[in-house]
C-alpha positions as CSV (number, residue, x, y, z in Angstrom):
1,M,-107.7,33.2,75.7
2,I,-104.3,31.4,76.3
3,A,-101.7,33.9,77.5
4,A,-98.1,32.7,78.0
5,T,-95.9,33.8,80.8
6,L,-92.5,32.8,82.3
7,R,-93.5,34.5,85.6
8,P,-96.5,33.0,87.3
9,E,-95.7,35.0,90.5
10,T,-96.6,38.3,88.7
11,V,-100.3,37.4,88.1
12,F,-101.3,39.8,90.9
13,G,-100.1,42.7,88.8
14,Q,-102.2,41.9,85.6
15,T,-103.8,45.0,84.0
16,N,-104.7,43.9,80.5
17,L,-104.0,41.3,77.8
18,W,-101.9,42.1,74.7
19,I,-102.6,40.7,71.2
20,N,-100.9,41.8,68.0
21,P,-103.4,43.0,65.3
22,E,-101.1,41.6,62.6
23,I,-101.3,38.1,64.0
24,E,-104.0,35.6,62.8
25,Y,-105.6,33.9,65.8
26,F,-107.1,30.4,65.7
27,E,-109.5,28.4,67.8
28,A,-108.7,24.9,68.8
29,K,-110.6,22.2,70.8
30,V,-108.2,21.2,73.6
31,G,-109.8,18.6,75.9
32,N,-113.2,20.0,76.8
33,E,-112.2,23.6,76.1
34,I,-111.9,26.0,73.2
35,W,-108.5,27.7,73.2
36,I,-107.7,30.9,71.3
37,L,-104.0,31.4,70.4
38,S,-101.7,32.0,67.4
39,K,-101.4,29.4,64.6
40,E,-97.6,29.0,65.4
41,A,-98.4,28.2,69.1
42,L,-100.9,25.6,68.0
43,E,-98.3,23.9,65.8
44,K,-96.0,23.7,68.7
45,L,-98.6,22.4,71.1
46,R,-99.5,19.6,68.8
47,Y,-96.0,18.2,69.5
48,Q,-96.7,18.4,73.2
49,R,-100.3,17.2,73.7
50,K,-102.5,14.5,72.3
51,D,-105.9,16.1,73.1
52,I,-105.9,18.8,70.4
53,G,-108.9,18.5,68.2
54,G,-110.5,20.7,65.5
55,I,-108.8,23.9,64.6
56,G,-110.2,26.9,62.7
57,K,-109.6,30.7,62.3
58,S,-111.1,32.7,65.1
59,S,-114.0,34.9,64.0
60,E,-113.9,36.7,67.3
61,I,-113.2,40.5,67.4
62,L,-111.0,40.4,70.4
63,L,-109.7,43.9,70.8
64,G,-111.7,46.0,73.3
65,K,-113.3,42.9,74.9
66,S,-112.6,41.8,78.4
67,A,-111.4,38.5,79.9
68,I,-111.3,37.1,83.4
69,A,-107.7,37.0,84.6
70,P,-106.6,33.8,86.4
71,A,-105.7,33.9,90.1
72,I,-107.1,37.4,90.6
73,N,-110.5,36.6,89.0
74,R,-110.8,40.2,87.7
75,E,-111.9,41.5,84.3
76,I,-109.0,42.9,82.2
77,I,-109.3,44.5,78.7
78,I,-107.7,43.1,75.5
79,L,-105.4,45.7,73.9
80,P,-103.2,45.9,70.7
81,S,-99.4,45.8,70.8
82,R,-96.6,45.4,68.2
83,F,-94.1,43.6,70.5
84,V,-96.2,40.4,70.8
85,D,-94.4,37.7,68.7
86,K,-96.5,35.0,67.1
87,E,-93.5,32.7,67.2
88,F,-93.0,32.9,71.0
89,G,-95.3,31.6,73.6
90,S,-99.0,31.7,72.6
91,G,-99.0,34.9,70.7
92,I,-101.0,36.4,73.6
93,V,-99.3,38.2,76.5
94,T,-100.7,39.0,79.9
95,S,-99.6,42.5,80.8
96,V,-97.9,43.4,84.1
97,P,-96.4,46.9,83.5
98,S,-95.1,47.3,87.0
99,D,-92.5,44.5,86.4
100,A,-92.2,44.2,82.6
101,P,-90.5,46.9,80.6
102,Y,-92.2,45.9,77.3
103,D,-95.7,46.0,79.0
104,Y,-95.1,49.5,80.5
105,V,-93.7,51.0,77.3
106,A,-96.5,49.5,75.2
107,L,-99.2,50.8,77.6
108,K,-97.7,54.4,77.8
109,E,-97.4,54.4,74.0
110,L,-101.0,53.4,73.5
111,Q,-102.3,55.8,76.1
112,G,-100.6,58.7,74.3
113,N,-101.9,57.7,70.9
114,E,-105.5,58.8,70.5
115,N,-105.6,57.8,66.8
116,E,-104.6,54.2,67.7
117,I,-107.3,54.1,70.4
118,K,-109.9,55.2,67.9
119,K,-108.6,52.9,65.1
120,Y,-109.4,49.8,67.2
121,G,-112.7,51.2,68.7
122,L,-111.3,51.2,72.2
123,D,-112.8,53.1,75.2
124,S,-110.3,55.9,75.7
125,K,-111.3,56.4,79.3
126,I,-110.7,52.7,80.2
127,V,-107.3,52.6,78.3
128,K,-106.0,55.8,79.9
129,G,-107.2,54.8,83.3
130,I,-105.0,51.7,83.4
131,K,-102.1,52.1,85.9
132,A,-99.3,49.8,86.9
133,I,-100.0,47.7,90.0
134,P,-96.9,47.3,92.3
135,I,-96.6,43.7,93.4
136,I,-92.8,43.1,94.0
137,K,-90.3,45.0,96.0
138,T,-86.7,44.8,94.9
139,L,-83.5,46.2,96.5
140,K,-82.4,47.8,93.3
141,Y,-85.5,49.2,91.6
142,G,-88.1,49.6,94.5
143,N,-91.7,48.6,94.0
144,E,-92.1,49.1,90.3
145,A,-89.0,47.8,88.6
146,G,-90.4,47.8,85.1
147,V,-91.6,51.4,85.4
148,K,-88.4,52.7,87.0
149,I,-85.9,51.2,84.6
150,V,-87.8,52.4,81.5
151,E,-88.1,55.9,82.8
152,E,-84.5,56.1,83.8
153,S,-83.5,54.8,80.3
154,K,-85.9,57.3,78.6
155,I,-87.5,54.7,76.4
156,F,-90.7,55.7,74.6
157,R,-91.3,53.0,71.9
158,Q,-91.9,49.3,72.3
159,D,-89.6,48.4,69.4
160,D,-86.6,50.0,71.1
161,P,-83.8,47.3,71.0
162,R,-82.7,48.2,74.6
163,L,-85.9,46.7,76.0
164,N,-84.5,43.1,75.7
165,N,-81.6,43.9,78.0
166,L,-83.7,45.9,80.5
167,T,-86.2,43.0,80.7
168,Q,-83.4,40.6,81.6
169,K,-82.1,43.0,84.3
170,V,-85.6,43.4,85.9
171,Y,-86.3,39.6,85.8
172,K,-82.9,38.8,87.3
173,E,-83.3,41.4,90.1
174,G,-86.8,40.3,90.8
175,F,-86.0,36.6,90.9
176,H,-83.0,36.9,93.2
177,N,-83.9,39.8,95.4
178,G,-87.7,40.3,95.0
179,V,-90.3,40.1,97.7
180,L,-94.0,40.0,97.1
181,L,-96.1,43.0,98.5
182,E,-99.2,43.0,100.7
183,N,-101.6,42.7,97.8
184,C,-100.4,39.3,96.8
185,G,-102.6,37.3,99.2
186,K,-101.0,34.5,101.1
187,Y,-97.8,35.0,99.2
188,S,-97.3,38.5,100.7
189,G,-93.8,38.9,102.1
190,M,-92.6,35.7,100.3
191,K,-89.4,35.8,98.2
192,V,-90.1,35.6,94.4
193,I,-87.8,32.6,94.1
194,E,-90.1,30.6,96.5
195,A,-93.4,32.0,95.3
196,K,-92.8,31.3,91.6
197,E,-93.1,27.5,91.9
198,Q,-95.9,27.6,94.5
199,M,-98.0,30.0,92.3
200,K,-97.4,27.8,89.2
201,N,-98.5,24.7,91.0
202,K,-101.6,26.4,92.4
203,L,-102.7,27.7,89.0
204,I,-102.3,24.3,87.5
205,K,-104.2,22.6,90.3
206,N,-107.1,25.1,89.9
207,D,-107.3,24.5,86.2
208,Q,-106.3,28.1,85.5
209,A,-103.0,27.2,83.9
210,D,-101.2,24.5,82.0
211,I,-97.6,23.8,80.9
212,M,-96.3,24.8,77.5
213,Y,-92.6,23.9,76.7
214,E,-90.6,26.6,74.9
215,T,-87.0,26.9,73.9
216,S,-85.1,29.5,76.0
217,R,-84.3,31.4,72.7
218,K,-85.1,31.2,69.1
219,A,-83.1,28.3,67.6
220,F,-82.7,26.7,64.2
221,S,-81.4,23.4,63.0
222,R,-78.4,23.1,60.7
223,S,-80.8,22.6,57.8
224,G,-82.5,25.9,58.7
225,G,-85.7,24.5,60.3
226,K,-87.2,26.0,63.5
227,I,-86.4,24.1,66.7
228,I,-89.4,23.4,68.9
229,V,-89.9,21.3,72.0
230,A,-91.7,18.0,71.5
231,V,-93.0,15.7,74.2
232,L,-92.4,12.0,73.3
233,Y,-94.7,9.6,75.2
234,D,-93.0,6.7,76.9
235,Q,-89.8,8.7,76.8
236,W,-86.7,7.3,78.5
237,F,-84.7,9.5,80.9
238,I,-81.4,9.5,82.7
239,D,-82.1,10.4,86.3
240,F,-79.2,12.6,87.5
241,N,-80.8,12.7,90.9
242,A,-80.3,9.0,91.4
243,K,-79.2,8.3,95.0
244,G,-75.5,9.2,95.6
245,W,-74.7,10.1,92.0
246,K,-74.4,13.8,92.4
247,E,-72.2,13.4,95.4
248,K,-69.8,11.3,93.3
249,A,-69.9,13.7,90.4
250,N,-69.1,16.7,92.7
251,S,-66.3,14.6,94.2
252,C,-64.9,14.1,90.8
253,L,-65.2,17.8,89.9
254,S,-63.5,18.9,93.1
255,K,-60.4,16.9,92.2
256,M,-60.3,18.2,88.6
257,I,-58.3,21.2,87.3
258,I,-60.6,23.6,85.4
259,V,-59.1,26.2,83.1
260,P,-60.1,29.0,83.5
261,E,-60.9,28.3,87.1
262,T,-63.9,30.7,87.0
263,N,-65.8,28.0,85.1
264,R,-65.9,25.7,88.1
265,K,-68.9,27.6,89.5
266,L,-70.8,27.0,86.2
267,F,-70.2,23.3,86.6
268,E,-71.4,23.4,90.2
269,D,-74.6,25.3,89.2
270,T,-75.3,22.9,86.4
271,F,-74.9,19.9,88.7
272,K,-77.5,21.5,91.0
273,W,-80.3,21.8,88.4
274,L,-79.6,18.6,86.4
275,D,-82.5,16.3,87.0
276,K,-84.1,14.0,84.5
277,R,-82.9,14.3,80.9
278,P,-84.3,12.5,77.8
279,C,-81.7,9.9,76.6
280,A,-83.5,8.3,73.6
281,R,-85.3,9.4,70.4
282,R,-87.5,7.9,67.8
283,R,-85.6,8.6,64.6
284,G,-82.2,9.4,63.1
285,L,-78.8,7.7,63.0
286,G,-77.2,6.2,66.1
287,T,-77.1,3.3,68.4
288,E,-80.2,1.3,69.2
289,F,-81.5,1.7,72.7
290,P,-80.9,-1.6,74.4
291,F,-83.9,-1.5,76.7
292,D,-86.7,-0.7,74.3
293,K,-87.1,-1.5,70.6
294,G,-87.8,1.5,68.2
295,W,-85.8,4.0,70.2
296,M,-82.3,5.3,69.4
297,I,-79.8,6.6,72.0
298,E,-79.8,10.4,71.9
299,S,-76.3,11.6,70.9
300,L,-75.2,13.5,74.0
301,S,-76.2,10.6,76.2
302,D,-74.0,8.4,74.0
303,S,-70.9,10.6,73.9
304,T,-69.9,10.8,77.5
305,I,-67.2,8.2,77.8
306,Y,-66.3,7.8,74.1
307,M,-62.7,8.9,74.8
308,T,-62.1,5.6,76.5
309,L,-62.4,3.9,73.1
310,Y,-59.3,5.8,71.9
311,T,-57.2,3.7,74.3
312,I,-58.1,0.3,72.6
313,N,-59.5,1.1,69.2
314,H,-56.2,0.3,67.3
315,L,-56.2,-3.2,68.9
316,I,-59.9,-3.7,68.0
317,K,-59.0,-3.0,64.4
318,K,-55.8,-4.9,64.5
319,Y,-57.4,-8.1,65.7
320,K,-60.6,-7.6,63.7
321,L,-62.9,-7.9,66.7
322,T,-66.6,-7.8,65.9
323,R,-69.8,-6.6,67.7
324,K,-70.2,-10.2,69.0
325,N,-66.8,-9.9,70.8
326,L,-67.5,-6.4,72.1
327,N,-70.2,-7.4,74.6
328,Q,-70.9,-6.4,78.2
329,D,-68.3,-8.9,79.5
330,F,-65.7,-7.5,77.2
331,F,-65.9,-4.0,78.6
332,D,-66.4,-5.2,82.2
333,F,-63.0,-6.9,81.9
334,V,-61.1,-4.4,79.8
335,Y,-62.4,-1.3,81.5
336,L,-63.1,-2.5,85.0
337,N,-61.0,-5.6,85.4
338,K,-64.0,-7.6,86.5
339,G,-63.6,-11.4,86.6
340,T,-60.7,-13.5,85.4
341,I,-59.1,-13.4,82.0
342,E,-60.2,-17.0,81.5
343,E,-63.8,-16.2,82.1
344,A,-63.7,-13.1,79.9
345,S,-62.0,-15.0,77.0
346,K,-64.7,-17.7,77.2
347,K,-67.6,-15.2,77.2
348,T,-66.2,-12.8,74.5
349,K,-64.5,-15.4,72.2
350,V,-61.3,-13.2,72.4
351,K,-58.0,-14.9,73.0
352,K,-56.4,-14.3,76.4
353,N,-53.2,-12.7,75.0
354,I,-55.4,-10.2,73.1
355,L,-57.5,-9.4,76.2
356,K,-54.3,-8.9,78.2
357,Q,-53.0,-6.4,75.6
358,L,-56.3,-4.6,75.6
359,R,-56.4,-4.4,79.4
360,E,-52.8,-3.2,79.6
361,C,-53.4,-0.5,76.9
362,F,-56.5,0.8,78.7
363,E,-54.6,0.9,82.0
364,Y,-51.6,2.7,80.4
365,W,-53.6,5.5,78.8
366,M,-56.3,6.1,81.4
367,P,-57.3,8.5,82.9
368,N,-58.1,11.2,80.4
369,D,-55.5,13.9,81.4
370,Q,-57.1,16.8,79.6
371,R,-60.3,17.5,77.7
372,H,-60.2,20.7,75.6
373,T,-63.4,22.2,74.2
374,F,-65.7,25.2,74.0
375,I,-67.8,26.7,76.9
376,L,-71.1,25.9,75.2
377,H,-70.5,22.2,76.0
378,L,-70.2,22.8,79.7
379,S,-73.9,22.4,80.7
380,N,-74.4,19.3,78.6
381,H,-71.7,17.0,77.2
382,L,-69.0,17.9,79.8
383,S,-71.3,17.7,82.8
384,F,-72.7,14.4,81.5
385,M,-69.1,13.1,81.0
386,I,-68.2,13.8,84.7
387,F,-71.4,12.1,85.9
388,A,-70.7,9.1,83.6
389,F,-67.1,8.6,84.7
390,A,-68.0,9.1,88.4
391,G,-70.8,6.6,88.1
392,L,-69.1,3.9,86.1
393,F,-65.4,4.0,86.9
394,P,-63.2,3.8,90.0
395,E,-61.6,7.1,91.0
396,K,-58.2,6.4,89.4
397,Y,-59.9,6.6,86.0
398,W,-61.8,9.9,86.6
399,P,-60.9,12.7,84.2
400,K,-58.2,15.1,85.5
401,K,-58.5,18.3,83.6
402,I,-60.9,20.3,81.4
403,T,-59.8,23.4,79.5
404,F,-61.9,25.8,77.5
405,H,-60.9,28.0,74.6
406,G,-62.4,31.4,74.0
407,L,-64.3,32.9,71.1
408,I,-62.7,32.9,67.6
409,I,-63.4,36.0,65.5
410,S,-62.0,37.3,62.2
411,G,-60.9,40.9,61.7
412,G,-62.7,42.0,64.9
413,E,-66.0,40.5,63.9
414,K,-67.7,37.2,64.7
415,M,-66.9,34.5,62.1
416,S,-70.0,34.0,60.0
417,K,-70.7,32.6,56.5
418,S,-73.0,35.5,55.9
419,R,-70.2,38.0,56.5
420,G,-67.8,36.0,54.3
421,N,-65.0,36.1,57.0
422,V,-64.8,32.4,57.9
423,I,-61.2,31.1,57.9
424,T,-61.1,27.5,56.8
425,L,-58.4,24.9,57.6
426,S,-57.8,24.5,53.9
427,H,-57.0,28.2,53.6
428,I,-54.6,27.9,56.5
429,K,-52.9,24.8,55.0
430,E,-52.5,26.4,51.5
431,N,-51.3,29.8,52.6
432,Y,-49.5,29.2,55.9
433,G,-49.2,25.6,57.1
434,A,-49.7,24.1,60.5
435,D,-46.6,25.6,62.1
436,V,-47.5,29.2,61.2
437,F,-51.0,28.6,62.5
438,R,-49.9,27.1,65.8
439,F,-47.3,29.9,66.2
440,Y,-49.8,32.6,65.5
441,L,-52.5,31.1,67.7
442,T,-50.2,30.7,70.7
443,Q,-48.6,34.1,70.2
444,S,-52.0,35.9,70.1
445,T,-54.1,34.5,73.0
446,N,-54.4,32.3,76.0
447,I,-56.9,29.4,76.1
448,G,-59.7,31.4,77.6
449,G,-59.1,34.5,75.6
450,T,-60.6,35.6,72.3
451,F,-58.6,34.7,69.2
452,D,-58.9,37.4,66.4
453,W,-57.6,36.1,63.1
454,K,-55.9,38.8,61.0
455,E,-54.2,38.0,57.8
456,S,-51.5,40.7,58.3
457,E,-50.6,39.2,61.7
458,A,-50.5,35.7,60.3
459,Q,-48.0,37.0,57.7
460,N,-45.9,38.4,60.5
461,A,-46.0,35.0,62.3
462,K,-44.7,33.5,59.1
463,K,-41.7,35.9,59.1
464,N,-41.0,35.2,62.7
465,I,-40.9,31.5,62.1
466,E,-38.4,32.1,59.2
467,K,-36.3,34.1,61.6
468,L,-36.5,31.4,64.3
469,Y,-35.4,28.8,61.7
470,S,-32.5,30.9,60.6
471,E,-31.4,31.8,64.1
472,I,-31.4,28.1,65.3
473,S,-29.6,27.0,62.1
474,E,-26.8,29.5,62.9
475,L,-26.5,28.1,66.4
476,I,-26.2,24.6,65.0
477,S,-23.5,25.6,62.5
478,K,-21.4,27.6,65.0
479,R,-21.7,25.6,68.2
480,K,-18.6,24.3,70.0
481,K,-18.0,22.8,73.4
482,G,-16.7,25.2,76.0
483,E,-17.3,26.9,79.3
484,V,-20.5,29.0,79.6
485,K,-20.6,32.1,81.7
486,P,-22.8,31.7,84.8
487,F,-25.1,34.6,83.8
488,Y,-26.1,32.8,80.5
489,E,-26.5,29.5,82.3
490,H,-28.8,31.2,84.8
491,K,-30.9,33.0,82.0
492,F,-31.4,29.9,79.9
493,N,-32.3,27.6,82.8
494,K,-34.7,30.3,84.1
495,I,-36.4,30.3,80.6
496,L,-36.6,26.5,80.7
497,K,-38.2,26.5,84.2
498,D,-40.7,29.3,83.4
499,A,-41.6,27.7,80.0
500,T,-42.2,24.3,81.6
501,E,-44.6,25.9,84.2
502,K,-46.4,27.9,81.6
503,V,-47.0,25.1,79.2
504,S,-48.2,22.9,82.1
505,D,-50.8,25.5,83.0
506,M,-51.7,25.9,79.3
507,K,-50.7,29.6,79.4
508,L,-49.7,29.4,75.8
509,R,-49.1,33.1,75.0
510,E,-46.7,33.4,77.9
511,Y,-45.1,30.2,76.8
512,N,-44.6,31.4,73.2
513,N,-43.1,34.6,74.5
514,L,-40.5,32.7,76.6
515,V,-39.4,30.1,74.0
516,V,-39.3,32.5,71.1
517,Y,-39.0,36.2,72.0
518,D,-37.1,35.8,75.3
519,M,-34.7,33.5,73.6
520,F,-34.3,35.9,70.7
521,S,-33.4,38.6,73.2
522,L,-30.9,36.3,75.0
523,I,-29.2,35.4,71.8
524,K,-29.0,39.0,70.7
525,R,-27.4,39.9,74.1
526,A,-24.9,37.1,73.8
527,K,-23.8,38.3,70.4
528,L,-23.1,41.7,71.8
529,E,-21.4,40.7,75.0
530,L,-19.5,37.4,74.3
531,N,-16.4,36.8,72.3
532,E,-16.4,34.2,69.5
533,K,-15.3,31.3,71.7
534,E,-17.7,32.1,74.5
535,L,-20.6,32.6,72.0
536,A,-19.9,29.1,70.4
537,A,-20.0,27.5,73.8
538,F,-23.3,29.3,74.7
539,Y,-24.8,28.1,71.4
540,N,-23.8,24.5,72.2
541,Y,-25.3,24.8,75.7
542,V,-28.7,26.0,74.5
543,V,-29.4,24.7,71.0
544,K,-30.6,21.1,71.8
545,D,-33.1,22.2,74.5
546,W,-34.2,25.2,72.6
547,I,-35.3,23.1,69.7
548,K,-37.2,20.8,72.1
549,I,-39.1,23.7,73.7
550,I,-40.2,25.2,70.4
551,S,-41.6,21.8,69.3
552,P,-45.1,22.4,70.8
553,V,-45.3,25.7,68.9
554,T,-43.7,24.7,65.6
555,P,-43.5,20.9,65.5
556,H,-42.5,20.4,61.9
557,I,-39.7,23.0,61.9
558,A,-38.5,21.6,65.2
559,E,-38.3,18.1,63.7
560,E,-36.3,19.4,60.7
561,L,-33.9,21.3,63.0
562,W,-33.6,18.3,65.2
563,Q,-32.5,16.2,62.2
564,K,-30.1,19.0,61.2
565,L,-28.5,18.7,64.6
566,G,-27.6,15.1,63.7
567,N,-30.3,13.2,65.6
568,K,-31.8,10.0,64.1
569,K,-34.9,9.7,66.3
570,L,-37.9,12.1,66.0
571,I,-38.0,14.9,68.6
572,F,-41.5,14.0,69.8
573,V,-40.3,10.8,71.4
574,E,-37.5,12.7,73.3
575,N,-37.8,13.6,77.0
576,W,-38.8,17.1,77.9
577,P,-35.7,19.2,78.9
578,I,-35.1,19.5,82.7
579,Y,-33.8,22.8,83.9
580,D,-30.8,22.8,86.3
581,E,-32.1,24.5,89.5
582,K,-28.5,25.0,90.8
583,K,-27.7,27.2,87.8
584,I,-30.5,29.6,88.6
585,D,-29.2,32.4,90.7
586,E,-31.7,35.2,91.4
587,S,-28.9,37.5,92.6
588,I,-27.8,37.6,89.0
589,E,-31.2,39.1,88.1
590,K,-30.7,41.8,90.8
591,T,-27.3,42.7,89.4
592,E,-28.6,42.8,85.9
593,K,-31.4,45.2,87.0
594,K,-28.8,47.5,88.6
595,V,-26.8,47.5,85.4
596,E,-29.9,48.3,83.3
597,E,-30.9,51.1,85.6
598,L,-27.4,52.6,85.6
599,C,-27.2,52.5,81.8
600,K,-30.6,54.2,81.6
601,D,-29.5,56.9,84.1
602,I,-26.3,57.6,82.2
603,N,-28.1,57.9,78.9
604,N,-30.7,60.3,80.4
605,V,-28.0,62.6,81.8
606,S,-26.0,62.3,78.6
607,S,-29.0,63.4,76.5
608,L,-29.6,66.3,78.9
609,V,-26.0,67.6,78.6
610,K,-26.0,67.3,74.8
611,S,-29.4,69.1,74.6
612,K,-27.7,72.1,76.4
613,G,-24.8,72.1,73.9
614,G,-22.3,70.4,76.3
615,T,-19.7,67.8,75.4
616,F,-17.8,65.1,77.5
617,S,-15.4,62.2,76.9
618,K,-15.9,60.1,80.1
619,V,-18.3,59.2,82.7
620,Y,-17.4,58.7,86.4
621,V,-19.7,56.5,88.5
622,Y,-19.4,56.4,92.3
623,V,-21.1,53.5,94.0
624,I,-21.4,52.2,97.6
625,P,-18.5,49.8,98.5
626,K,-20.6,46.6,98.7
627,E,-21.9,47.1,95.2
628,E,-18.5,47.9,93.6
629,E,-17.8,44.4,92.4
630,D,-21.3,44.0,90.9
631,Y,-20.7,47.0,88.6
632,K,-17.0,46.4,87.8
633,S,-17.6,42.8,86.8
634,N,-20.1,44.1,84.3
635,L,-18.0,47.0,83.1
636,E,-17.5,45.8,79.5
637,I,-21.3,45.2,79.2
638,I,-22.0,48.7,80.4
639,K,-19.5,50.2,78.0
640,K,-21.2,48.5,75.1
641,K,-24.6,49.5,76.1
642,I,-23.8,53.2,76.6
643,N,-20.9,53.5,74.1
644,I,-19.1,56.0,76.3
645,N,-15.8,55.6,78.2
646,I,-16.5,55.0,81.9
647,E,-14.7,54.6,85.2
648,I,-16.3,53.1,88.4
649,Y,-15.2,53.9,91.9
650,A,-16.4,53.0,95.4
651,V,-17.1,56.2,97.4
652,N,-14.4,55.2,99.9
653,D,-11.7,54.9,97.2
654,P,-8.8,57.2,98.3
655,K,-8.2,58.2,94.6
656,I,-11.4,60.2,94.7
657,F,-9.9,62.5,97.4
658,D,-6.4,62.9,95.8
659,P,-6.3,66.6,94.9
660,E,-3.1,66.3,92.8
661,Q,-4.6,63.5,90.7
662,K,-7.8,65.5,90.2
663,A,-5.8,68.6,89.0
664,R,-3.8,66.3,86.7
665,K,-7.0,65.0,85.1
666,A,-8.4,68.5,84.7
667,R,-5.2,69.6,82.7
668,Q,-4.9,66.5,80.5
669,E,-8.5,65.6,79.6
670,K,-11.7,67.2,78.2
671,P,-14.4,68.1,80.6
672,A,-15.9,65.0,82.2
673,L,-19.5,64.2,83.1
């Protein structure tokens, strides 16, 4: 009876074996033994072993019989269970109810079902006498993690979907914090994390266990076929534990920018467990493996430094270089500057002037400044990329930055063909265009966040771009040279500075807000506060750089506006605008905040007076002397914001204490606030 387990350290807690009465079991000759397991398990094993002989249906009536459990050498009964999956493992499960939620629930369900016990001719006394055997102590769940978590969750059926999550919790707690109890022989008091490997090795050494490779989850190929693990004999591996290689890879990683930074730990953990990885296969498209005929280079192994080819590919095509030219000596010279150009030319049959161009182009474009992709590539392609660059290239060519985008969903649900909610690029092109998509994307999320595509919001993005185009067109038509007020110089240079920082950090949503919405607000304020001449000067001051900073968000519209401004060159070859640090005056921000708070206070009091039936024609504001100039210089702005006549005095102004003037005001004016 071949039972599959991921937890060899739990063998001391075995109480019974589980088989599923709905599964058809087979017997197979494996080496000198007869193994009983599911048909699906045998199919997988045939890809992993050479010693599998004759196979036939098992005629054995297994339920109710006993088997000797490995390690503990004790008889345990074979019982029925629905949760056993013919597709996973061997189709037979060894039961450890103390530390496996599925086992405990299945046992309690069977013990409480007399009809089920009779149906399979089981001994009721034996079944009901089975109890969980505590074997692992954990900080969180005590001595019987499986029992405790099931009872706390009030689960009574083995098909309860919550059991998957509970199983992961128990396994995780046991692995990281579990310690084996006294009944575990020489492993008593040992941490689970240490005992696991030792117990596995002992069982294999004693011929009480063997290795079966299984995928960590059910997986399917793009054509719909099941993915299984196959062992290829004479397989070739990349040894990531080769002397000094991991140290170099970690050095490269430590110098890289990772966005979001929280993913750095995932890289570090991946580097720790990376060991030997297959790098060749027997079939499929690809590059022939240079060390052994009949093998093809496995795709991930062949994709780690492909971005270096982008630096020279145009020249390879231009000069029609062939495979014969692109030999080891070619790349040693172009990539690593090994040897002399005369030697390289002779060995590659490539002219010296062409080799010189190739070398200069490679040197110009390298290193790879940023690699942007999805988190699923972290533990394979991206980690392999770092190892490859660290192993092959000098430090100056090592990659500088990796950024990850978040999940993409549609209408609040995961994009899926079966749900019919997949948004294709052709749909975006036909209905919106690239600029709307870029605008909507950067407006909606940052790199690590989830992007939820909603048609209504995409339509709004389209309207906002139309508004942006209209607004900048107005600036172009009305701009004139002139003096710009310090406040507006400060505000625009502050936006330029913040936008440069945000786009450098790939904080795209904040960047979009700055270059679009903050600019909209600034233009709106200028229209309210400035006269025609001042406004035209302000337009002239900002329009050129504003078009530049919207170009990452809306490149095509930016190009059109750039041409409208009278420029002949394309905007993407222009320099990025540099903000003027001298124009940024943070004291202006403080004054602006004071003005905003004053207007808010006046409006609040005004609303209160009106709500009580009161009326007034003027507002008097008394401020401390050192702030008098701040408020008086912004008097016109305050008047426009509150739309009420206002006078501002310092509290030490003698006019405040002139009784005659006060009486005069009382006779001539309406009540004042």
